[in-house]
C-alpha positions as CSV (number, residue, x, y, z in Angstrom):
1,X,0.0,0.0,0.0
2,X,1.0,3.6,-0.4
3,X,0.9,5.2,3.0
4,X,1.4,8.7,4.4
5,X,2.4,8.9,8.0
6,X,2.0,12.1,10.0
7,X,4.0,12.6,13.2
8,X,6.8,10.6,11.7
9,X,9.4,12.1,13.9
10,X,7.7,11.0,17.2
11,X,8.2,7.8,19.1
12,X,5.1,6.1,17.7
13,X,5.5,7.6,14.2
14,X,9.1,6.3,14.0
15,X,7.8,2.8,14.8
16,X,5.0,3.1,12.2
17,X,7.4,4.2,9.5
18,X,9.8,1.3,10.2
19,X,7.2,-1.4,10.5
20,X,5.4,-0.2,7.4
21,X,8.6,-0.4,5.4
22,X,9.3,-3.8,6.8
23,X,5.8,-4.9,5.7
24,X,6.6,-3.8,2.1
25,X,4.5,-0.6,2.0
26,X,5.6,2.6,0.2
27,X,5.8,5.3,2.8
28,X,5.7,9.1,2.8
29,X,6.8,10.4,6.2
30,X,5.6,13.9,7.0
31,X,7.4,15.9,9.7
32,X,8.0,19.5,10.7
33,X,11.0,21.4,9.3
34,X,12.6,21.5,12.7
35,X,12.1,17.8,13.6
36,X,14.8,15.2,13.7
37,X,14.1,11.8,12.0
38,X,15.7,8.7,13.5
39,X,15.0,6.1,10.7
40,X,17.5,5.3,7.9
41,X,17.1,6.0,4.2
42,X,15.0,3.5,2.3
43,X,14.1,3.1,-1.4
44,X,10.4,3.0,-0.5
45,X,10.6,6.0,1.8
46,X,10.1,9.7,1.0
47,X,10.2,12.5,3.6
48,X,8.1,15.6,3.4
49,X,8.8,18.5,5.7
50,X,5.9,20.9,5.8
51,X,3.3,22.7,8.0
52,X,0.8,20.0,9.0
53,X,-1.7,22.7,10.0
54,X,-2.1,23.8,6.4
55,X,-4.3,21.6,4.2
56,X,-2.8,23.2,1.1
57,X,0.7,22.4,2.2
58,X,0.0,18.7,2.9
59,X,-2.3,18.2,-0.1
60,X,0.5,16.7,-2.3
61,X,1.5,14.3,0.6
62,X,-2.0,12.6,0.7
63,X,-2.9,12.7,-2.9
64,X,-2.9,9.2,-4.5
65,X,-2.4,7.4,-1.2
66,X,-4.2,4.2,-0.1
67,X,-4.2,5.3,3.5
68,X,-3.2,8.1,5.8
69,X,-1.9,7.4,9.4
70,X,-1.5,10.0,12.1
71,X,0.5,9.6,15.2
72,X,0.5,13.4,16.0
73,X,0.5,14.3,19.6
74,X,0.8,17.4,21.8
75,X,4.2,18.5,23.0
76,X,3.1,21.4,25.0
77,X,3.3,19.7,28.4
78,X,0.3,20.6,30.5
79,X,-0.5,23.9,28.9
80,X,-3.3,24.8,26.4
81,X,-2.9,23.2,23.0
82,X,-4.9,22.6,19.8
83,X,-2.2,20.9,17.7
84,X,-4.1,17.6,17.4
85,X,-7.5,19.1,16.5
86,X,-6.0,21.7,14.1
87,X,-3.9,19.1,12.4
88,X,-6.8,16.6,12.1
89,X,-8.9,19.4,10.5
90,X,-6.2,20.1,7.9
91,X,-5.5,16.4,7.2
92,X,-9.2,15.5,6.7
93,X,-9.7,18.5,4.5
94,X,-6.7,17.7,2.4
95,X,-7.8,14.1,2.1
96,X,-11.3,15.1,1.0
97,X,-9.9,17.4,-1.6
98,X,-7.5,14.8,-2.9
99,X,-10.0,12.0,-2.9
100,X,-8.2,9.9,-0.3
101,X,-10.5,7.9,2.0
102,X,-8.8,5.7,4.6
103,X,-7.6,7.4,7.8
104,X,-6.2,5.9,11.0
105,X,-5.4,8.2,13.9
106,X,-3.9,7.6,17.3
107,X,-5.8,9.1,20.2
108,X,-5.6,8.3,24.0
109,X,-7.7,6.1,26.2
110,X,-7.0,8.2,29.2
111,X,-9.2,11.0,27.8
112,X,-12.2,8.7,28.0
113,X,-13.8,6.7,30.9
114,X,-16.4,4.1,29.9
115,X,-17.8,0.6,30.7
116,X,-14.5,-1.0,29.7
117,X,-12.8,0.5,32.7
118,X,-12.9,-1.1,36.1
119,X,-14.9,0.8,38.8
120,X,-11.8,2.3,40.4
121,X,-10.3,3.4,37.1
122,X,-13.6,4.9,36.0
123,X,-14.4,6.7,39.2
124,X,-11.0,7.7,40.6
125,X,-8.0,7.2,38.3
126,X,-9.4,8.6,35.1
127,X,-11.0,11.7,36.7
128,X,-7.6,12.6,38.3
129,X,-5.7,11.9,35.1
130,X,-8.1,14.0,33.1
131,X,-7.7,16.9,35.5
132,X,-3.9,16.9,35.3
133,X,-3.9,16.5,31.5
134,X,-7.0,18.4,30.8
135,X,-5.6,20.5,28.0
136,X,-4.0,17.6,26.1
137,X,-7.1,15.4,26.5
138,X,-9.4,18.2,25.4
139,X,-7.3,18.5,22.3
140,X,-7.6,14.8,21.7
141,X,-11.3,14.8,22.2
142,X,-11.6,17.7,19.7
143,X,-9.4,15.8,17.3
144,X,-11.7,12.8,17.5
145,X,-14.7,15.0,16.7
146,X,-13.0,16.4,13.6
147,X,-12.2,12.8,12.4
148,X,-15.7,11.5,13.1
149,X,-17.3,14.5,11.2
150,X,-15.0,14.1,8.2
151,X,-17.0,11.5,6.3
152,X,-13.8,9.6,5.6
153,X,-13.3,5.9,6.3
154,X,-11.7,6.5,9.7
155,X,-10.4,4.4,12.6
156,X,-9.5,5.9,15.9
157,X,-7.0,3.9,17.9
158,X,-6.9,4.6,21.7
159,X,-3.8,3.3,23.6
160,X,-3.1,3.9,27.3
161,X,0.3,5.0,28.7
162,X,3.0,4.2,26.2
163,X,6.4,2.6,26.8
164,X,9.5,1.9,24.8
165,X,9.4,-1.8,25.3
166,X,9.9,-4.1,22.3
167,X,7.2,-5.3,19.8
168,X,5.7,-8.6,20.8
169,X,2.5,-8.7,18.8
170,X,0.7,-9.7,22.1
171,X,-1.9,-7.1,23.1
172,X,-5.6,-6.9,23.6
173,X,-8.1,-4.8,21.7
174,X,-11.7,-3.7,22.3
175,X,-14.1,-2.0,19.9
176,X,-16.2,0.9,21.2
177,X,-14.9,0.7,24.7
178,X,-11.6,0.7,26.7
179,X,-9.6,-2.4,27.4
180,X,-10.3,-3.5,31.0
181,X,-7.1,-3.5,33.1
182,X,-5.0,-2.2,30.2
183,X,-2.7,0.4,31.6
184,X,0.4,0.2,29.4
185,X,1.3,-0.5,25.8
186,X,4.6,-0.3,23.9
187,X,4.8,2.1,21.0
188,X,6.0,-0.8,18.9
189,X,2.9,-2.8,19.7
190,X,0.7,0.3,19.1
191,X,2.3,0.7,15.6
192,X,1.6,-3.0,15.0
193,X,-2.1,-2.5,15.9
194,X,-2.4,0.6,13.7
195,X,-1.1,-1.2,10.7
196,X,-3.3,-4.2,11.5
197,X,-6.4,-1.9,11.4
198,X,-5.6,-1.2,7.7
199,X,-6.2,-4.8,6.8
200,X,-9.4,-5.1,8.8
201,X,-12.5,-3.5,7.2
202,X,-14.4,-4.1,10.5
203,X,-12.4,-1.2,12.0
204,X,-13.8,1.4,9.6
205,X,-15.7,4.1,11.5
206,X,-14.8,2.4,14.7
207,X,-12.9,3.3,17.9
208,X,-10.4,0.5,18.7
209,X,-8.9,0.6,22.2
210,X,-5.6,-1.3,22.6
211,X,-3.6,-2.2,25.7
212,X,-1.4,-4.8,27.2
């Protein structure tokens, strides 16, 4: 497949680029001008440095692609941010204008408490976490709203706290709710799950939670 990956310079984005290339995909990695990329050159890899907040700027990067993946996240600490929502708006607009349909975005399960969470997590842990990370989580929720309203063939993947542990391919998923007792996930396994969603038509217009 021809894939475009946003957030390619981040921890999850780097894993996505590498695993996608290993799987035989053709990858366009999109990153900011100032970002540093940690993956090696590859004959099926092209790098685009541009302003992700501009649909006009990223239009060429999504045109003619089979799928677009976004691992964009906030780097503003605990302060106000809209990077995820604004980027989602520009990506979905650019995709619509280019005729690209398939979109998989990484969100965060911490921003949502539902029936998948155990009672303590739902009533105590999540409310505290959402208070501490209220700005980042508000941005994630707004990003999801942009994606849902896009009319594209989207999948939202919600992981818990991410680690740098190796890829094992062993993780649990749940559709439409959080994974019970799932508090951690490696970025490598998150990338594995995101790519697996591309091959599963049952994940279209679905929220997929993933955890250890």
